[in-house]
C-alpha positions as CSV (number, residue, x, y, z in Angstrom):
1,M,15.9,5.6,-11.9
2,R,12.7,7.4,-12.7
3,R,10.6,4.9,-10.8
4,R,12.8,5.1,-7.8
5,L,12.5,8.8,-7.8
6,A,8.7,8.6,-8.0
7,L,8.6,6.1,-5.2
8,Y,10.9,8.2,-3.1
9,F,8.7,11.2,-3.5
10,F,5.6,9.1,-2.8
11,V,7.1,7.7,0.4
12,N,8.1,11.2,1.5
13,K,4.5,12.4,0.9
14,V,3.1,9.5,2.9
15,C,5.5,10.2,5.8
16,A,4.4,13.9,5.6
17,I,0.8,12.9,5.9
18,M,1.5,10.7,8.8
19,R,3.3,13.6,10.6
20,A,0.4,15.8,9.8
21,E,-2.0,13.3,11.3
22,L,0.0,13.5,14.5
23,N,-0.1,17.3,14.4
24,G,-3.8,17.6,13.7
25,W,-4.1,17.5,9.9
26,E,-3.2,21.2,9.3
27,N,-2.4,22.2,5.8
28,I,-2.4,18.8,4.2
29,T,-2.7,18.5,0.5
30,M,-2.0,15.9,-2.1
31,S,-1.6,16.5,-5.8
32,S,-3.5,14.6,-8.3
33,M,-0.3,12.8,-9.4
34,D,0.3,11.7,-5.8
35,K,-3.2,10.3,-5.6
36,M,-2.7,8.5,-8.9
37,W,0.5,6.9,-7.6
38,A,-1.2,5.9,-4.3
39,S,-4.0,4.1,-6.2
40,L,-1.7,2.5,-8.7
41,I,0.5,1.1,-6.0
42,A,-2.6,-0.1,-4.2
43,I,-3.9,-1.9,-7.3
44,A,-0.5,-3.6,-7.8
45,L,-0.4,-4.7,-4.2
46,M,-3.9,-6.0,-4.5
47,L,-2.7,-8.2,-7.4
48,V,0.2,-9.4,-5.4
49,A,-2.0,-10.2,-2.4
50,S,-4.5,-12.1,-4.6
51,V,-1.7,-14.2,-6.3
52,L,-0.2,-14.8,-2.9
53,I,-3.5,-16.1,-1.4
54,T,-4.2,-18.2,-4.5
55,F,-0.7,-19.7,-4.4
56,A,-0.8,-20.3,-0.6
57,R,-4.2,-22.1,-0.8
58,S,-3.4,-24.3,-3.8
59,K,0.3,-25.2,-3.5
60,T,1.4,-25.0,0.1
61,K,0.6,-26.7,3.4
62,G,1.4,-26.1,7.1
63,I,3.3,-23.2,8.4
64,I,4.2,-21.8,5.0
65,R,0.5,-21.5,4.1
66,V,-0.2,-19.6,7.4
67,V,2.8,-17.2,6.8
68,L,1.8,-16.5,3.2
69,T,-1.8,-15.9,4.3
70,I,-0.7,-13.5,7.1
71,V,1.5,-11.6,4.6
72,A,-1.4,-11.3,2.2
73,F,-3.6,-10.0,5.0
74,L,-1.1,-7.4,6.0
75,L,-0.9,-6.3,2.4
76,L,-4.6,-5.9,2.3
77,I,-4.4,-3.6,5.4
78,L,-1.8,-1.5,3.5
79,I,-4.0,-1.5,0.4
80,V,-7.0,-0.1,2.4
81,F,-4.7,2.7,3.8
82,L,-3.5,3.6,0.3
83,M,-7.0,3.6,-1.1
84,L,-8.3,5.9,1.6
85,L,-5.2,8.1,1.1
86,S,-6.0,8.4,-2.6
87,M,-9.7,9.2,-2.1
88,F,-9.2,12.2,0.3
């Protein structure tokens, strides 16, 4: 329950930041805890992407390999966004 609540607040904060980006970045702040959650989620997603790529290259062939590689690449794009979010 606690994790869901933390994830809910984090997702709301990300949505608020995206709305602020559309409105010109006025009065945007992130607490230290929000930055910590963003970087922690990014680290976990990096682990998932790494395991996914390793599994796709060693155990799969054909279209499944391509799909898993694309999913891992999309995760890396999300990871870069979360890392930048946690830095500024």
